[in-house]
ROVEX-163996 format. One record per residue (C-alpha): residue in three letters; z, x, y; residue number from 1. Coordinates in steps of 0.2 Angstrom, whole numbers. Each point is the difference from the previous one (the first is absolute). Layout:
BEGIN
KOLMI    aa      zz      xx      yy     i
KOLMI   ALA       Z       X       Y   NUM
...
This chain:
BEGIN
KOLMI    aa      zz      xx      yy     i
KOLMI   UNK     108     107      23     1
KOLMI   UNK       4     -18      -4     2
KOLMI   UNK      12     -10      10     3
KOLMI   UNK      16      -8      -5     4
KOLMI   UNK      -2     -14     -13     5
KOLMI   UNK     -16       7      -6     6
KOLMI   UNK      -6      11     -15     7
KOLMI   UNK     -16       9      -2     8
KOLMI   UNK     -13      -6     -13     9
KOLMI   UNK     -17       7      -1    10
KOLMI   UNK       1       6      18    11
KOLMI   UNK       4     -18       7    12
KOLMI   UNK      17      -5       6    13
KOLMI   UNK       7     -14     -10    14
KOLMI   UNK      15     -11       7    15
KOLMI   UNK      15      -1     -11    16
KOLMI   UNK      11     -11      10    17
KOLMI   UNK      -4     -19      -4    18
KOLMI   UNK      -6     -11      14    19
KOLMI   UNK       7     -17       4    20
KOLMI   UNK      -9     -17      -1    21
KOLMI   UNK     -11      -2      15    22
KOLMI   UNK      -2      19       3    23
KOLMI   UNK     -19       4       2    24
KOLMI   UNK      -8      12     -12    25
KOLMI   UNK     -18       7       0    26
KOLMI   UNK      -9       2     -17    27
KOLMI   UNK      -6      18      -1    28
KOLMI   UNK     -18       5      -1    29
KOLMI   UNK      -9       0     -17    30
KOLMI   UNK       1      19      -2    31
KOLMI   UNK      18       1       5    32
KOLMI   UNK       4     -13     -13    33
KOLMI   UNK     -11       7     -14    34
KOLMI   UNK       9      17       3    35
KOLMI   UNK      17      -8      -5    36
KOLMI   UNK      -6      -7     -17    37
KOLMI   UNK       2       7     -17    38
KOLMI   UNK     -14       1     -13    39
KOLMI   UNK       2     -18      -4    40
KOLMI   UNK      -1      -6      18    41
KOLMI   UNK      19      -3       2    42
KOLMI   UNK      16       5       9    43
KOLMI   UNK      16      -2     -10    44
KOLMI   UNK     -10      -9     -13    45
KOLMI   UNK      -5     -13      13    46
KOLMI   UNK     -19      -2       0    47
KOLMI   UNK     -10       1      16    48
KOLMI   UNK     -14     -13      -3    49
KOLMI   UNK     -18       1       7    50
KOLMI   UNK       3     -16       9    51
KOLMI   UNK      13       8      11    52
KOLMI   UNK     -12      13       8    53
KOLMI   UNK      -7     -14      10    54
KOLMI   UNK      16       0      11    55
KOLMI   UNK      -1      19       4    56
KOLMI   UNK       4       3      18    57
KOLMI   UNK       7     -18       3    58
KOLMI   UNK      17      -3       8    59
KOLMI   UNK      11     -14      -6    60
KOLMI   UNK      18      -4       1    61
KOLMI   UNK      11       2     -16    62
KOLMI   UNK       2     -17      -8    63
KOLMI   UNK      13       5     -13    64
KOLMI   UNK       9      16      -6    65
KOLMI   UNK      -2       0     -19    66
KOLMI   UNK      18       4      -6    67
KOLMI   UNK      -3     -11     -15    68
KOLMI   UNK     -13     -11      -7    69
KOLMI   UNK      -3     -13     -14    70
KOLMI   UNK      -7       6     -17    71
KOLMI   UNK     -14     -12      -5    72
KOLMI   UNK      -6      11     -15    73
KOLMI   UNK      14      -2     -12    74
KOLMI   UNK       5     -17       6    75
KOLMI   UNK     -12     -14       6    76
KOLMI   UNK       1      -8      18    77
KOLMI   UNK      11       7      14    78
KOLMI   UNK      17      -1     -10    79
KOLMI   UNK      -2      17      -8    80
KOLMI   UNK      11      15      -1    81
KOLMI   UNK       4       9      16    82
KOLMI   UNK      -9      16       3    83
KOLMI   UNK       3      14      13    84
KOLMI   UNK     -13      10      10    85
KOLMI   UNK       3      15      12    86
KOLMI   UNK      -9       3      16    87
KOLMI   UNK     -10     -15      -1    88
KOLMI   UNK      -4     -14      12    89
KOLMI   UNK     -11     -16       2    90
KOLMI   UNK     -11      -1      16    91
KOLMI   UNK      -2     -16       8    92
KOLMI   UNK     -14     -11      -7    93
KOLMI   UNK      -8      14     -11    94
KOLMI   UNK      -5      -7     -16    95
KOLMI   UNK     -11       6     -14    96
KOLMI   UNK     -18      -8       0    97
KOLMI   UNK      -3       4     -18    98
KOLMI   UNK     -17       8       4    99
KOLMI   UNK       3      15     -12   100
KOLMI   UNK       9     -11     -13   101
KOLMI   UNK     -13     -12      -6   102
KOLMI   UNK       2     -11      15   103
KOLMI   UNK      18      -5      -4   104
KOLMI   UNK       5     -13      12   105
KOLMI   UNK      19       1      -2   106
KOLMI   UNK       1       7      18   107
KOLMI   UNK      15      12      -4   108
KOLMI   UNK      10       7      15   109
KOLMI   UNK      -4      19       0   110
KOLMI   UNK      13      14      -3   111
KOLMI   UNK      -1      15      12   112
KOLMI   UNK       9      16      -3   113
KOLMI   UNK       6       9      16   114
KOLMI   UNK     -12      14      -5   115
KOLMI   UNK     -14     -11       5   116
KOLMI   UNK       7      -5      17   117
KOLMI   UNK       6       7      17   118
KOLMI   UNK       9      -8      14   119
KOLMI   UNK     -11      -9      13   120
KOLMI   UNK       3      -8      17   121
KOLMI   UNK       0     -19       0   122
KOLMI   UNK     -17      -8       4   123
KOLMI   UNK      -3     -18       7   124
KOLMI   UNK      -7     -13     -12   125
KOLMI   UNK     -16      -2      10   126
KOLMI   UNK      -5      18      -3   127
KOLMI   UNK      -6      -6     -17   128
KOLMI   UNK       8      15      -9   129
KOLMI   UNK       9     -11     -13   130
KOLMI   UNK     -15      -8      -8   131
KOLMI   UNK     -19       2      -3   132
KOLMI   UNK     -11      13      -9   133
KOLMI   UNK       1      19       4   134
KOLMI   UNK     -12       6      13   135
KOLMI   UNK      -9      11     -12   136
KOLMI   UNK      -3      -1     -19   137
KOLMI   UNK      12      11     -10   138
KOLMI   UNK      -6       9     -15   139
KOLMI   UNK      11      -3     -15   140
KOLMI   UNK       2      16     -11   141
KOLMI   UNK      -5      -3     -18   142
KOLMI   UNK      17       6      -6   143
KOLMI   UNK       8     -14       9   144
KOLMI   UNK     -12     -13      -7   145
KOLMI   UNK       2       7     -18   146
KOLMI   UNK      19      -3       3   147
KOLMI   UNK      -2     -18       1   148
KOLMI   UNK      -4      -1     -19   149
KOLMI   UNK      13       1     -14   150
KOLMI   UNK      -3      10     -16   151
KOLMI   UNK     -11     -11     -12   152
KOLMI   UNK      -9      -8      14   153
KOLMI   UNK     -18      -4      -3   154
KOLMI   UNK     -14      -7      11   155
KOLMI   UNK       0     -16     -11   156
KOLMI   UNK      19      -2       0   157
KOLMI   UNK       7      10      15   158
KOLMI   UNK      19       3       1   159
KOLMI   UNK       6       3      17   160
KOLMI   UNK      14      11       7   161
KOLMI   UNK       8      -5      17   162
KOLMI   UNK      16       1       9   163
KOLMI   UNK       5     -17      -8   164
KOLMI   UNK      -4       6     -18   165
KOLMI   UNK       9      17       2   166
KOLMI   UNK      16      -7       7   167
KOLMI   UNK      11       7     -15   168
KOLMI   UNK      -7      17       3   169
KOLMI   UNK       1       1      19   170
KOLMI   UNK      18      -7       1   171
KOLMI   UNK      17       1      -8   172
KOLMI   UNK      12     -13      -6   173
KOLMI   UNK      14      -5      12   174
KOLMI   UNK      14     -13      -2   175
KOLMI   UNK      -2     -14      12   176
KOLMI   UNK      19       0       1   177
KOLMI   UNK       0      17       8   178
KOLMI   UNK       7      -3      17   179
KOLMI   UNK      -9      15       8   180
KOLMI   UNK     -16      -9      -3   181
KOLMI   UNK       6     -15      11   182
KOLMI   UNK       6      11      13   183
KOLMI   UNK     -16      10       1   184
KOLMI   UNK      -9     -17       3   185
KOLMI   UNK      11      -4      15   186
KOLMI   UNK      -1      18       7   187
KOLMI   UNK     -19       1      -1   188
KOLMI   UNK      -3     -18       7   189
KOLMI   UNK      -6      -8     -17   190
KOLMI   UNK      13     -13       2   191
KOLMI   UNK      14      -6      11   192
KOLMI   UNK      18       1      -5   193
KOLMI   UNK      -1     -19      -3   194
KOLMI   UNK     -16       1     -11   195
KOLMI   UNK       8      15     -10   196
KOLMI   UNK      16     -10      -3   197
KOLMI   UNK      -9     -16      -5   198
KOLMI   UNK     -12      10     -11   199
KOLMI   UNK      15       8      -9   200
KOLMI   UNK       9     -16      -2   201
KOLMI   UNK     -16      -8      -7   202
KOLMI   UNK      -2      14     -12   203
KOLMI   UNK      18      -2      -6   204
KOLMI   UNK      -2     -19      -2   205
KOLMI   UNK     -16       3     -10   206
KOLMI   UNK       9      12     -12   207
KOLMI   UNK      14     -14      -2   208
KOLMI   UNK     -13     -13      -3   209
KOLMI   UNK      -8      10     -14   210
KOLMI   UNK      17       4      -8   211
KOLMI   UNK       4     -19       0   212
KOLMI   UNK     -17      -6      -6   213
KOLMI   UNK       6      -1     -18   214
KOLMI   UNK      16     -10       4   215
KOLMI   UNK       0     -19      -2   216
KOLMI   UNK      -9      -8      14   217
KOLMI   UNK      15      -6      11   218
KOLMI   UNK       6      18       0   219
KOLMI   UNK     -16       8       6   220
KOLMI   UNK      -2       7      17   221
KOLMI   UNK     -14     -11       8   222
KOLMI   UNK      -7      -2      18   223
KOLMI   UNK     -16      -9       3   224
KOLMI   UNK      -1       8      17   225
KOLMI   UNK       1      18      -7   226
KOLMI   UNK      -9      -3     -16   227
KOLMI   UNK     -11     -15       0   228
KOLMI   UNK      -4      -8     -17   229
KOLMI   UNK     -17      -4      -5   230
KOLMI   UNK      -1     -15     -12   231
KOLMI   UNK     -19      -4      -5   232
KOLMI   UNK      -2     -18      -4   233
KOLMI   UNK     -14       2     -12   234
KOLMI   UNK     -10     -12      10   235
KOLMI   UNK     -15      13       1   236
KOLMI   UNK      -5      -7      17   237
KOLMI   UNK     -16       7       7   238
KOLMI   UNK      -7       2      17   239
KOLMI   UNK     -18       3       6   240
KOLMI   UNK      -4      19       3   241
KOLMI   UNK       1       4      19   242
KOLMI   UNK     -11      15       0   243
KOLMI   UNK      11       7      14   244
KOLMI   UNK      -7      13      12   245
KOLMI   UNK       9      13      11   246
KOLMI   UNK       7      -8      16   247
KOLMI   UNK       3     -17      -7   248
KOLMI   UNK      17      -8       3   249
KOLMI   UNK       9      -6     -16   250
KOLMI   UNK      17      -7      -4   251
KOLMI   UNK      10       3     -16   252
KOLMI   UNK       2     -16     -10   253
KOLMI   UNK      17      -8      -4   254
KOLMI   UNK      10       5     -14   255
KOLMI   UNK      -3     -17      -9   256
KOLMI   UNK     -19       3       1   257
KOLMI   UNK       0      18      -6   258
KOLMI   UNK      11      -5     -15   259
KOLMI   UNK     -13     -13      -5   260
KOLMI   UNK     -15      13       0   261
KOLMI   UNK     -10       3     -15   262
KOLMI   UNK      -4      19       0   263
KOLMI   UNK      17       8       4   264
KOLMI   UNK      -1      10     -17   265
KOLMI   UNK     -18       5       1   266
KOLMI   UNK       0      19      -5   267
KOLMI   UNK     -15       4      11   268
KOLMI   UNK       9      -2      16   269
KOLMI   UNK      17       1       8   270
KOLMI   UNK      14     -11      -6   271
KOLMI   UNK      11      -9      13   272
KOLMI   UNK      16       9       1   273
KOLMI   UNK      15     -12       4   274
KOLMI   UNK       4      11      16   275
KOLMI   UNK     -16      -6       7   276
KOLMI   UNK       7     -18       1   277
KOLMI   UNK       9       7      16   278
KOLMI   UNK     -17      -1       8   279
KOLMI   UNK      -3     -18      -3   280
KOLMI   UNK      -6      -9      16   281
KOLMI   UNK      -4      17       8   282
KOLMI   UNK     -17       3       9   283
KOLMI   UNK     -10      15       1   284
KOLMI   UNK     -18       6       2   285
KOLMI   UNK     -10       6     -15   286
KOLMI   UNK      -2      19       1   287
KOLMI   UNK     -12       2     -14   288
KOLMI   UNK      -5      -5     -18   289
KOLMI   UNK       5      10     -15   290
KOLMI   UNK      -9       2     -16   291
KOLMI   UNK       4      17      -6   292
KOLMI   UNK      16      11       0   293
KOLMI   UNK       6      15     -10   294
KOLMI   UNK      13      -3     -13   295
KOLMI   UNK      13      13       5   296
KOLMI   UNK       6       3     -18   297
KOLMI   UNK     -17       4      -8   298
KOLMI   UNK     -12       4      15   299
KOLMI   UNK     -12     -13      -6   300
KOLMI   UNK     -10     -10      13   301
KOLMI   UNK       5     -18      -3   302
KOLMI   UNK     -12     -14       4   303
KOLMI   UNK       8     -16       7   304
KOLMI   UNK      -6     -17       0   305
KOLMI   UNK      -9      -4      16   306
KOLMI   UNK      13     -11       9   307
KOLMI   UNK      13      13       5   308
KOLMI   UNK       3       4      18   309
KOLMI   UNK      13      10      11   310
KOLMI   UNK       7      -7      16   311
KOLMI   UNK       4       9      16   312
KOLMI   UNK      18       5       1   313
KOLMI   UNK       4      -6     -18   314
KOLMI   UNK       7      14      -9   315
KOLMI   UNK      17       5      -8   316
KOLMI   UNK      12       5      13   317
KOLMI   UNK      10      10     -12   318
KOLMI   UNK      17      -7       6   319
KOLMI   UNK       3      -7     -17   320
KOLMI   UNK      -6      16      -9   321
KOLMI   UNK      13      12       8   322
KOLMI   UNK     -10       2      16   323
KOLMI   UNK     -16       6      -8   324
KOLMI   UNK     -13       1      14   325
KOLMI   UNK     -16       0     -10   326
KOLMI   UNK      -5     -17       8   327
KOLMI   UNK     -10      -4     -16   328
KOLMI   UNK     -12     -15       4   329
KOLMI   UNK       4     -17      -9   330
KOLMI   UNK     -15      -6     -10   331
KOLMI   UNK      -4     -19       3   332
KOLMI   UNK     -11     -11     -10   333
KOLMI   UNK      -9     -13      10   334
KOLMI   UNK       8     -14     -10   335
KOLMI   UNK      17       5       7   336
KOLMI   UNK      -7      -2      18   337
KOLMI   UNK      -7     -14      11   338
KOLMI   UNK     -13       3      14   339
KOLMI   UNK       7      -4      17   340
KOLMI   UNK     -11     -10      12   341
KOLMI   UNK       2       9      16   342
KOLMI   UNK     -11     -13       9   343
KOLMI   UNK      13     -14      -3   344
């Protein structure tokens, strides 16, 4: 007989009460997780991906409770329509390594249904339970591997299916103006009252800015601090390729330097979003190089030009996107960065 706050699914108790940020959860065993999945390897249309099996048995704190998240399928970037999920969390630091999806290097934060988790006692960092490979190799069922391909996929032209590409099916639309969403973020620990209020004000100001965008310039709502403006000079300035490697320290170039760069509109790589100007002068270490990512709209594996990197801690914080907590990495071209001489 199951206890309070649990239901019975395939013989395993599943928690129904949502945890709070910082609460520790253990990823269930391979067999326990597989028993919760439907014929397409999903729970509530949310795919359980082969990459996630590597974390079976691991204990980690909850990084965020996913009340809502950004839709990057119908709209580009992190400014998309707000989507709601139920009984779903992000665990601290658990990102997809793309090993079952053509080596995609987007490093998306994984979504976890409560069906796949159970409460666990806190563990000290030095125990090594948060990072590293599993103790024993885990066999991935063929059905789970097959679920990573979309209909029409071929060996020559694979079309991938993952949590990011299936966002519309695994979530429902929710208005960012719904006050319950903001209250839920505060109650679960996703945000402080101050962060929630600030996020709501920024959302309102953003709506007002869009509404005034067609008015004469003096009447438009403008704020360089909230919405930095990017004005390319056409100079097409070029910088030597840095060939940055993981661990190197870099600094984001100044606004003036970036506006003078040649390849901002190159379709083979990321474009410089005006919001990234807020990082000018910031320093961070290179986390890794990126040359292939999955297009969330089509499932195709895109090959990027070989000068794109991601930086440690440089992700969208979601505070300008109705408190989305996906922590999507920002992609940086080497031309937008300068190497820092740490010996100086």
